[in-house]
C-alpha angles and dihedrals in degrees: 000000000000091000090050093051092049092049092050092052093048096048099049129068131196126219116195114212116208116214136168114278110278109234124189111290094031116141093234094182090061089045090053093047094047093046097050097038097094094047109029122123133180111273095027120143108225109205120194130189113250090212092054091052092046091051094048090046093052090245090146136107131211104229090198087078092058126094115213119231127212095270092050092048090050091051092050096045105035110011095049098036099043111019099037094029097052109013117022097033094062093036090054091049094241122167118274090237090055092049091051089054091054090055090058097037107161109253100206100041091033093052091053091048092051091048090056090046093052092046097042104034109013137250097292091055092045089059089068118095094234145348087045106190090345094305109146135178101183117114090018127105133240111347097332122130130183124234126217117264117259094196101040096133092051091048092051090053093046094049091049091052092047091052090051092048096046104033102022095229127129109228141148122242123212127184112208140187131204091229107110134253114205123213136204104184104295095350114095129183138169134192092226118096103238136037142130127303112279095041117090106227135197130031093117113195100020092048093049095047092047092051094048097038093053092042091233122181108276130197139166114279126250102221097185139347134195088217098074091178094060114125112252094233092051091048090054092048091050093048091049094048090050093048092053092049093046097056124192103292108207093359147327091255141354092277094053091044093053091046092050090054093037094232135117118276097268100037102079107121135210088247092056090052090049089063095057124087109248126191106189090157125059124177114214116193142159109275 
């Protein structure tokens, strides 16, 4: 298996495709087709960021409209400050900078975020320190967060067909997420709620802590693929190659994003994001 993994990495290359920032209402299928047109080849795997599709589709929520309940306020004030800041952060081998941020987790904004997490993904997911149930605020302005796609498999198939109809190339389409999948040999699991066949999804907090505590191999998660016969290990390799080529855009998380723009957490604007290089599409192909 190790030889196979090494060979797969060495025989595939990733090509990040920069595009304008996809705002809500963007026709992301046209953006994908136009961006890959000069470089596409038969047999390519076209990987697309789930967050970029969610944003373009308007699958986002303004957390400033949410009122935090008592459970959410408890999670923001005590669970994040004390448990993640002093116990779970170090146990899960998180960066010192990240742990310091937990200890000063914003109570108002954090309470609203946790309320959405409880409502949208459930209590187990809300216990995580971020990306609860696939909810993500990085590379989004103000208090907006993106939600995971509910029709990712259908979208992957539709995009593949549109590429074939418009460009006349046979390719595979994969939708990926930066949230991690953890692997123990041939057993793969992820805290996020939905993914491809062969990866055990869900579990939220316990799955995340187990993966980090045991220092298991972690890779970006393939959310859906038009090639339903693709081997799980290969899908994970492709998703990871694409994730490395894509980079973090405006920042790895909302804290980094705000720091990069030198503004408070909820004052990043659409115009600021427009100025950053984004690579929502990555072509992965045999070298």
